[in-house]
N, C-alpha and C positions, 0 to 999 in steps of 0.2 A: 662857187669857186670853180666848179667844173665848167660852168658856162663861160667864165672869164678865160679859161684856157682854150675853149673851142671857138671863141669869138673871132670871126674873120677880120674884124676891124682892127685887131691887135695882132700883127704878124709875129711879134716876138714876145714870149712870156718867160720870165725868169722866176723860178720857184726856189727860194732860199730858205733852207730849214735844216736843223741838226738831225742827227741819227734818231730814228724813231718818231719823227714829227709827222709822218704820213706823207712826206714828199713823194717817195717812189710810188706809193699807192695812188696818189692823185694823178701822177703821170700815166700809170698803167690804165686807170679808169678813163682818162681822157682819150688815150689811144684807142681803147676798145669801143668807145662811144662815138668815134668820128667816122663818117662815111667816106671821106676822101682817102687817097692812098697814104699809108702811114708806115714809117720805118722807125725802129727803136735802136739806139746806139748807146751802149754803156761804156763810158770812158774808163780806162785803167792807167796806171803809171807807165805802162809800156807804150802808150800813145803820146808821150811827151814831145816827140819830134814831129816836125811838119809832115815828112813823108809818111810816117806811120799813121798819123791822124788823117791825112788825106786819103790813104788807102782804104781805111775803114769807112770814112765818110763817103767815098765813091761807091763802096759796096752797098751802103745804106740807101743811097739815091737810086741805084739800080734795082734794089729790092722794092722800091716804090713804083717800078714799072717804067722808069725813064731810061732811055738808051744812052749809056755812057761807055766810052772805050774802057776796057778792063785795065789798060795800062795807065789810065788817068789817076795820078796820086798827088797832084799838087793842087792847092786851093785855087790858084789862078786858072788852071786848066779846067777844074770842075765848074767854076763860075762861068767860064767861056762856053762850055758845053751846055749849061743850063740856059744861057742867054739865047741859044739857038732854038730852044724848044718853045713852040707857041702855046699860049694858054696853059701854062704850067700851074698846077694846083696840087699841093701835097703838104703833109705834116711830118716834120722830122723831130723826134724826141731824143734829146741828148741828156743822159743821166750821169750823175757823179762827175760833173765838170770840174769840181774842185781838185780832182786827181791830177790835173795838168796845170795847176796854178803856177804862174811865173815862168812857164816854159814857152818854147817856140810854138808849140801846138796851141797854147792859149792865144798867142798873138795871131795865129792863122785863123782861129775861131772868130776872133774879133773882126777880121777882114771879111770872113764869110758872112757873118751876121749883118755887117754894114752893106755889103754889095750883092746880097742874094736877090733873086727876082722878087718883085713886090708880093706876089701871091704865094710864094714859098714860105710857109710858116714854120717857126722853130719854137720848141719849148725846151728850156734849159733847166735841169735839176742840179742844184749845187748846195753845199753846206756853207759856202762863203760867197760874197758878191764877186762875180768874175771881173777881171781887169780888162773890160771892154768899154767903149764909149757909150755906156748905158744911159747916163743923164741926157745926152742929146736925143737918143731914141725915145726916152720917156717924154721929154718936152714936146717932141714932134708928134707924139701919139702913136709911134710905131712899136712901142714896147710897154709892157706892164710888169711890175714886180710884185710877187706874192711873198710876203715876209713871214717870219716865224709866228708873229702874232695872228696873222690871218689863217695860218695853218692850225692853230689851236681850235679844238672843238668847243663850241658854245653849248650851254645846257640843252637847248632845244635840239641841237645837232646830235648830242649824245643820245637823247631819247630816240631820234630817228635812226641813228646807227644801230642801236640795240633792237629796235622794233623791226626794221626792214632788212638790214644786212645780216645781223646775227640771229634774228628770229627769236629773241629772248627779251621781251619788252621790259622796260623799267618805268615805274611811275615817276611823275615830275620831281617829287622831293628827293628820292634816292638818286635820280639822274643829276640833279643840281649838286647834291653832296659829292657824288663821284667826280663831277666836273671840277669842283673846288679842290678836292684832294689830289687829283692828278694834274691840275692846272691845264686841263684840256689836251694833255700830251698824248698823242696817238698811240705810242708804244705802251704807255701806262694803261690806256683803255683796253688795248689788245691783251696785255698781260692779265688784267682783271677778268676779261672774258674767258681766257684760257683756264684760269683758276676756278671759275664758277660755272663752266659750261655744263657740268653734270648735275648741278643743283636744281632743286625745284624753284619756282618763281619766288615763293615767300622766303626761302633760304637765301636766294640771290639778293633780294632786297635787304635782308638782314646783314648779309656779308658786306654791303656798302658801308654800314655803320661801323664794322670792325676792320675796314680797309686800312692798310698802311702802305704808303708808297715807298716804304723803305724795306721791301721784301727782298728775299734772296734772289728771286728772278730779276728784279730791277737792278740789283747790284751786279749780277752776272752780265746783264745786258750792257750796263755802263762800262764794266771792265773790259768786255770783249769788243764792243762796237764804238766806244767813245774814247776812253782813256788810252786804250792800246795804240791808238793812232798818234799819240803825242810822244815827243822825245822825252827822255828821262828828266831833263831839267825843268820842262814845263809841267810835268806831273808833280815834281817836288814843289814847284811854285804853287800849284793849285792846292795841294795837300796842306801846306803850311800857311796859306792865306785863308783857308776855310774858316778859321777861328774868328776872322774879322766881321763876317756878316755883310758889311758894306765896305767896299774897297775903293780907294783912290790910289794913284801912283805914289803919293807922299806917304800914305799909311803903309802901303806894302813895302816901300823902300825902308821905312823906319823899322818895321817889324823884322824884315829879312836881312837888313844891313846891306842892301844892294842899291844900284842906281838906275836900273833900266826896267822897273816894273811897268811903267806906262807902255813901253813897247810890247811887253809880254801880254798885258791885258788887252791891248788893241788886237794883237794876233789871235788871242783866244776868242774875242768877240767876232772878228772877221771870219773865223773858221766855224762859228756857231756851236762852240763847245759848251752849250748850256750856260753861257755867260751873257748877261744882259747889261746894257749901259743906258744911261739917260740920254736925252736928246743932245745935250751939250757934250757928251762923251767924257764927263768928269768923274762920275761915280759908276761903279760896276757891282754886280751881284751874281752869285751862282744860283742856278735853279735849286729850289729846296731839295729835290730828289738827289741832285749831284752833291750838294753841300753836306747832307747827312752821310752819304757814302764817303766823302773826303774826310769828314770828322772821324769816322770809324777807321779809315786808313791812318789818320794821324795817331789815334790811340794804339793801333797795332805797331806803328813805327816807334813812337816815343815811350810807350808804357804808361801806366796810370800816373805815376809821380811826374814823369816828364811832361805828360799832357796837361796836368794841372798847372805846372810851372809855365807852360807855354800860354795857357789861357790867362794866367795872371799877367804875363808880359803883354799880351794882346790887350787886356782890359786897361792897363795903365796907359798904353799908347792911345787907345780910343778915348779915354777920359781926358788926357791932355789935349786931344784934338777937339774936344767939345761934343763928341758923339756919345752922349750919356746913355741912350737906350742900348746901343750895341755894347757899350762898356758894361752895363748891368747884366746883359746876357753872358758876357765872358766871365765876369766875376762870379755869377751864379754857377757856371759850369766848372769854375775853379773852387767852388764851395767857400768863397770868401764872402760870407753873409754880412759881416760888419761893413764891408765896402758897398754891398748892395743896399743895405739900410741907409748908409750915408748918402748915396746917390738919390734914394727915394726921398729922404728928408730934404735934400737940396731941391728936388723937383717940386715937392708939394708944400714944404714948410712944416710938415708934421709927419709922424710915423704912419705908414699905410700897411695893412696886412699884405705881405708879399704873395703874389699869385692870385689874389682875389680882385682888389681894386687898384692894384699897383699901376701907376701911370707909365712906368717904364717897361714892364713885362706884362702884357695883358693875358687874360685867361686863354684866349685862342692860341697864343704862342706856347703856353705850357702844354697844351693838349696835342699839338702836332709835331713839336720838336722833341725827339726821344731823349736828347741829352739834357735839355731843360727840364723835361719831366723827371728824369733821374735825379737831377740836382734838387728839384722841388721835393722829391720823396726824402732825400737825405736831410733837407732843411726841416721838413715836418718831423722827422725823427729827433733832430736836435732841439726842436721846439717842445718835444714831449708829446706831440699829437700822434700817438702810436697807431691808432686805428686809421686816421687819415693818411699817415705815411704808408701803412701797409696797402691801402687802396691805391695810392698813387704809384707805388712800386708795380702793382699789377697793371695799371694803365700804361706805365712806361714800358713794361715788358711787351705789351701788345703793339707798340709803335715801331719796333724794329726786331726782325726775326733772326738777327745774327746770333749764333749760338753763344759766343762769349758775352755779348751784351745781355742776353736773356739769363745766362748763368749768373752774371753779376747782380742783376736785379733780383733774381730768385734767392741767391745766397743772403743778400742784405735784407730782403723781405722776411725770410724765414727766421732770421735772428730776432725779429721783433715779435714773432708769434707767441713766444712764451709770456710776454708782458701783456697780452690781450686776455681778457677774462675767459673762463671756460677751458675745455680741453683743446689741445693744439689743433689748428685747422688742417695742417699737413701731417702726413705720416713721418715719424722720426725726424723732427726738425734738428738741424745741426746744433751741437753743443757750443754755445758762446761762453766766453770766460766768466760772464755773470750768471750762468745757468745755476750754479749752486746757491747763489743768493736768492734767485727766483724760487727755487725749490724750498728754501728755508722760509719763505714767506707763506708757503702753503702748509707745510708740516715741519715743525721746528727741526727735528733730527734729520730729516731727509736730505737737506742741502748742506749739512755741515761738512766742510772739508777737513782733512787731517790737520791736526795742530802741529806747530813747529815752525821754525824759521824757513822762509821761502822767498820767492820773488815779491817785490812790493805789490804787484798786481794781485797775486794770490793772498798776500797778507791783508789787503783791503777787503777781499771777499770774506776771508776768515773773520776779520773784525766785525764786518756788518752782520754776518751770521750769528756771531756771539752777541751782538747787540739785540738781535731779535729775541733772544732767550732771556734778556735782562742781565747778562754777565758783563757788567759795565767795565770792571777793571781789566779783564782780559781783552775786551773789545778795544779799549783805549790803547793798550799796549800794541796790539796788532795794527791799529790804524796809524799810530805814530811811525811804525816801520814802513807803512805805505806812502808816507810823505815823499819818499825818494823815487816814486814811480815816474817813468818817462812819459806815459800817457797823461793827458790833462785831466781826464775824468777821475781816475783814482787819486791823483795827486791833489786836486782841488777838493773833491768830496771828502777825502780822509781828513783834511784840515778843518773842513766845515763840521764834520761829525764830532771831531775831538773838541771843538769849541762848544758844541751842544752838550757833550758828555760832561765837560767841565762845569757848565751851567747847572746840570742836574746834580752835580756834587757840591753845589753851593758857591762856586767861584764865579767871578765876573769877567768874561772874556773881553778883550780890547775890541771895541766896535771897528777900529781902523783895520784890523786884520780881516774882518768880514767884508769891509768895503774893498780892500785889495783883492780878495777872492772873487767878488762880484765883477770887478774890472777885468780880472784875468779870464773869467768866464766869457765876458763880452768879446775879448780879443781872440779867444779860442773858438768862438762860434758855438757856444753852448747856452742858448737862451733859456732853456728850462732850468738849468742849474743856476744861471744868473738870477732868475726870479726867486729860486729857493734861497740863495745867499742873501738877497735883499730882504726877503721875508723874514729870515732868521735874524738878520741885523735889527730890523724893526721890532721883532718879538723880544729880543734880549734887552733892547733899550726900553721897551714898554714894561718889561718886568721890573726894571730899576726906577724908571721915571715915567709912570703911566700918564698917558695923555690921549684924549679922544681922537685926535687927528692921527696918532700912530695906529690906532685900531682901524681907522678909515683907510689908511694906506695899505694895511694888510688885507682888508676886505677888497680893495681895488685890485690888488695882485691876485687874490683868489678869483675875482671875476675875470681877470685877464687870462688865467689858466683855463677857466671854463670856456672862454671865447675861442681860444685857439685849439681846444680839445686836449689840453694837458691834464688828464684826469688824475694821474699819479701826483703831479705837483699840487693840484687842488686838494687832494686827500691829505698830503703831508702838511700843507699850510693849515688846513683845518685842525689836524692833530696838534700842530704847534700852538695855534690859538687856544686850544683846549688846555694844553699843558701850562701856558702862561696864566690862563684864568684859574687853573687849579692852584698854581703857586700863590696867586693873589687872593685865594679863598673866595673867588667870585662864583656865586651859585649858578651862573650861566655855563660854567665849565662842564656840567653834566649834559647839558643840551649839545654842547659842541662835541663832546666825546661820542654822543649818540649819532651826530651827523658824520663824524669821522668813521664810526663803525659801519654806517650805511655805505659810505663811499668805498671803504676797503672791501666790503662784501661784494660790491659791484665789480671790483677789480680782481676778485678771486684771490684775496690775500688774507686767509683766515687767521694767520698769526697776528697781524696788525689789528684785525677785527677783534680778536680776543683781548689784546692789550687795551684797546679802546673801551671795551665793555668792562674790563676789570678796573681800570683807572677811573671809569665813569660811574662806578657804583656810588650812589648817594646814600650815606649813612642815615639820613633823615627819612628815607622812603619807608612807607609802612610795610612793604613786602621785601625789605632788604635781604632777609634771610633766604627767601626763595630765589631772588635774583642772584645773590652771591653763590648759592649752590649750583645754579645753572652755569654761571660764569666759571666756577671752579671745575665743573664737569667738562666744559668746552676746553679749558686750559689743559686739563689732564689728557683729553682725547688727542691733542696735537703735540703733547710733550713740552709744556711750559710750566715746570715746577714752581718757578718764582711767581708767575701770575696766579697759579693755583693757590699757593700759600697766601698771597695777598687777598684773594677772594674769600678763602676760608676764614680769614681773620674777622670777617663781618658776620660769620655764622657762629663763632665760638665766643663772641662777646668782647674779643680783644679790640676790634675796630668799631664797635657800636658807639654811636654818638660822637665819634672823633672824625673830624674832617681829614680825608687822606692827604698825604704829602708825597712829594717826589722822592723823599728820602727813603720811602718804603722799597724803592728799587735797589738800594745799595746793600742791605744785609744779605748774608749768605743764607740760602734756603736750608731749613733744618730737616730735610727728607720729606718723604711723602707718606710715612706711616699712617695708616688709617685716614688718608686724605679724604676719600670720598666713599662713603658707604651708602648703598642704595642708589648711587648715581647711574647715569646712562652707561651701557656696556661700551667697552673700547672697540673702535673700528677694527675689522679683521680683513686681511687681504690674502688671497690664495692665488699663487702664480705658478702655472704649470708649463707655459710656453717658454722655450729657450733655457730651461733650468728651473728646478723646483725652488720656491721661496714662500715662506709663511711669514706674514707681517702682522704685528699687533701695535696699533697706535703709531704706525709709520716705522716701527723698529723691527728688524729681522729677528725672528725667533731662532734661537740656537737649537739645532736638532742633533748636535753631536752626541747627546746622551742616549739617543735611541739606537738600538741594535739594528742591523741591516734589515731583518724581516719586519721589524716594527716600522722602520722608515718606508719600506715598500708598501706595507699596509696603509700608511698615511697617504702615500702617493696615489695608490689605487682608489681610495675613497675620495681623494681630492679631485679626481677627474670628473666625478658626478656628485657634487655636494648636494645634501638633502634628498638623495635618492638611495633606495635600499639596495644592498648587495648581499646575495645569499651566502650563508656561512660556508657551504660546500665549494662555491666558486672561489672564495678566499683561500680555503685550505688547498685546493688544487693548484692555485697560482703560487702560493708561498712554499708549500711542501709537496710537490708532485711525487706521487708514488709512496708517500708515507702512510702507514696504517691510520685508520680514521681516528682512533682514540689518541694516538700520538699527535696528529695534526690538530685535533680539537684542543688539546691541552696547550700546545704551542700558540695557537691562535688566541686563547684566553690570556696568556702571558703577554703577548704583543699588544692586545687590546688594552690591557691594564696599564702598560707603560705609556701608550699613546694617550690614554685618558688623563693620566697624571699631568702630562705635559700640556695638553690642550686646556685642562681645567683652569690653569693659571691665566689664560688669555681669552676667556669668554666663549670657548668652543666646547662642544660635547660630542663624544662618540657614543651614539645610542644604539641599543639593540631592541628589535621588535620581532617577536617570534624567532625565526631562524635566520634573520637578516640583520646587517649592521648598516649604519649610515653616519656620515659626517654632518652633524647639524650645525649650520652656519646661521647666525642671526640675520634679521632682515636688512640691517645696514652693512652686512658683510659684502665682500667683493670676491668674485671668482673670475679669472680671465677667460677660462673655457666657457663658463655659463654666459658671461657677458658677450663673448664672441658669437655664440649661437643666437643670443637675443638680438644682437645688432643685425645679423644676417637675416633673421626672421622678419625683423622690422623692415629691412630693405625689400625682401620678397613680397611683403604685404602691400607695398607701394608700387604696384605695377602700372598705374596709369601714367601716360606720357608727361603730364604736368607735374608729376612728383619726382622728376629725375634728380633735382638738386637734393631732395630729402634722401633719396636712395644713395646718392654720392656720399653724403655725410655719414650715413650708417655704414656703408661699406668701407670708407676710409677709416672710420673708427675701429671696425672689426679687424682690418688688416694692420692697424697700428697695434692692436693687442697681440697679433700673431708675430711675436718677436723671434721665433725659432721653433724647431720641432718640439713635439710634446715629450716632456721628461727625457731629455737626451741622456741624462746620467744613468738611466735604467737600461741603456743599450738595447740589445735585441730581445729583451725579455718578452715572452709571449703575451703577457697581459696588456702590454702597451703597444706592440708593433702594429696590430690591425687598426687600433684607434688613431695612432700616430699617422699612418698612411691616409686614413679617411680624412682627418683634419687638414693634413697638408693638401690633399686634393680639393677639399672644400675651400681652403684659402685660395688655391690657384683658380678655381672657378669664379670665386668672388672677385679676384683681381681682373679676370677677363671681363666680367660684367661691369666692373668699374671703368675699365678702358672703353667699353662700348658707350657707357653713359657720358664719359668725357668727350668722346667723338661727337655724340649727339649735341653736346653743349658747345662744340667748336673749340675745345681746349686741347689741341694736339700735344702740347708739352706734357700735361698730366696724363693724357691717354697713353703716351709713349712710356712714361714711368710705370703706369699700371700694367701695361702689356709686358714690359720687361720684367716686372715682379712676377707676373704669371708664368713667364718662361723660366725664370729662376726656380720657381716652385715646382713646375711640371712642364718640361720642354716638349712633351709629346702631345700638346694641344695644337690644333691648326690655327685657331682664330687669333691668338695673340701675335703669332708670326705674321699673319696677313695684315693685321692692324698696323704693326710696325712698318711693314713694307708700304702700305697705303699712305701713312703719315709722311714718310720720306719722299714718296713720289709726289704728293701734293706740295711739299716744300721745294720741289725741284732738285733735290739732292740725289741724283741718280747713283752716284758711287756708294752712298750710305745704304740706299735701297738694295743695291746689288750685294753688299756685304751681308745684309740680313738674309737675303735669298740664299747666299752661300752657306750661312750657318743653318738655315732651315733645311737645305738639301743634305747637309752633313748629318743632322739629326735623323732625317728620313733614312739615310744610308745606314746609320747605326742599327736601325730596326729592320734593315733588309728590304725596305720598300722602294720600288722603282716606279716612276710615273709611267702610266700607260701612254700609248701613242696619242690617244685623244687628248689626254691631259697635256702632253708635251705640245701638241698643236695649238691648244688654247693659249699657252704661254702665260707669262706673269700677269698679263692684262686681265686674266680671269680670276686673279687672287682677290676675290671680292669678299670682305668680311661679313657681308650680309647673306650672300648666296652660298658660301662655303663654310658652314658651321660644323664643327666636329673635331674628332681627334685623328691623329695620323693613322691609327689602325683601321679607319674606315676606307682608306685608299686600297686599290688593288696591289 
């Protein structure tokens, strides 16, 4: 292309390209590589008159060494002077010619181009095709046009650019991927280079895979260098037509309710505002980079509800116009999945899994469009594919670094974490309104909300929690109150569960009700609940009118759940099949209950697992007594007295030889007296961070009966469970200054009262020689001990490849640190030193976690960890520097300066003043790797 500009056989070259296309760079390189006299002239709005244009043009010609009268400022006079010069040879570069579009200066430029001396070459740089007789010049061979497509870098050119110009080579595959993701846009390549210039070669190659062209730098570039040049009405037009994807004047007119869209689209195309049109000039598109920016601006303007309504309007207009692919995009962004499914079925004649082999929205589009990715994540959540949805939220979050978009993805993603098996992935996930129900599926009493009348949504949760304990009557009452809920989930699910409860009580619900519920689920876009409704409908019909084909339908729905990743739906349908088999006295019921128990175990739902085990006890099994005892112990451990009573009936002879029935769920439990003797000890939990709490089987132990000194003794021993504490240390802490015999007697009284309390819950306060210890069984839990164990595990994994394991251990440890150690004991001497030590340990762990997240390239989590470290201990240097570095990498200079201000304020509080050498280094030397330490290391 450089050769084309320098080619003497083409006297006039017009380079047409938008901002950031590399147009100006091409002009400057051409001027620098030309041996003939060269003059550079950048046009501004002030040159729109012919005299002004002629004055600067005359100066540019004189700069090339040609003698012109300094008073010559008209085009005709300049041309006359040039005609007098023999053997004239020179190159005039005129950049930003679009600034004089439609003015007298542009007409003068046209005359100058047409009448210049033959060997006087001109290169015009412009964002729109100039209004000169360019076609005649092109046909005669006197002119050449370099258009935006030619200005785009090809894959091999990107390789050459990074190898020769930037001096940072890229291998062919990353270069091809970078070219694809930036569309060969020169500014995008430059922004990527700036963002990765300090990285090692391998890290730069890896950064290509994590690249998003929707970064903050790109948005700032578009806002300042592209859209700022547009009048307000054209910016409004672009923002509100970005939802179309593909634009025609008719579509834009219909969407906006105006009549001159064709004119505006043509103006945007002529001005090269990242707007492309086909050869016939009938359809237009925005560049992907610009369209994502415009969609974000639409959200900021309309709000979430208004944006969803706008996409629905767009989708209907596109569908009416026969643009089904773009209509599917718009419906997806509006979360109207019923409409998307309808379009997919219309296109294929059958249902296709959306986002995989969908002919309307292919996988590549899900992976590059942040709004489609967010829509897919929401769809996966509604399908019940929790793990897939959580992963898709993370992928969507990486596609656009806008803080509000990232916060939206993160908030919705973290609401799903509780429903994934195992401990939460993130520290302190937000409390969703269904959180008590999820807690109740882990330990019966843990998630129980307070009883009483409340909002329908709260009554739904209360009813479901009651159902997990087998309290059918109270569950039904609460769920009937939940029918009035405004949200579709509690309103539909409460009706469904009431139908199930009525079936357990021996009634026969109307199948038409379940059919209506399934239809409403479809309309509300809740496919996972739709499957459950249809499954329950078939199960209830199968209970009354058994048929092999009904069982096959249920098996197909179970397979459908597994195919889409709806593991909760699959487990519930398996449990339903087992209940129906139990009702029909089918021996296969026990196998189905075992399958359900396995599934609930994988989902970390021990309450449902225990119910599956208890209901699946086979009275004909030879080891029924042992199995029943184990099931009763498990039920007792998580607080399920009804399930415990049902299991024990198999050991006392009451249930031997009798096939169990669902009616066993209905009777009131007759207490637990002597329920389990010789069974497994109850789980114990000791919590010292953020306030003391002792739990037994998930229930908080009442310590109000202990006197203050006895409670302090329990607190002191709880800090170091299973470790000895000398008697004299305890006496000095509890009764400082008291005579030895008095303190010894008081200690014996306190130990006795603590022993009586702990003995009821499987704990022991033991004495060995002159020391005491709080003895906790092997299955007990201590947050302080677990905190130390997790950090020790992280420290043992020092190798670079174990960074993810370290992250998990440190996140778990910091999740345990919910507050200072034993805050209720105030400034007591026995706890102050240990409290400060643990707080500092947590702060250091948070810093290490932030460093690990930086190494993994996750700046969002790194910033959260660094902020946590500063909250715990603001006098560490490293977390401040990490936060500054994150903001600088993101291009947010104002946020970085705010952190620097807070950093300097903390230093000032300590009376620390930066030395002259430190001040001269400036913030650029705030390197989290080179400057490790605390503030007190500075002069």
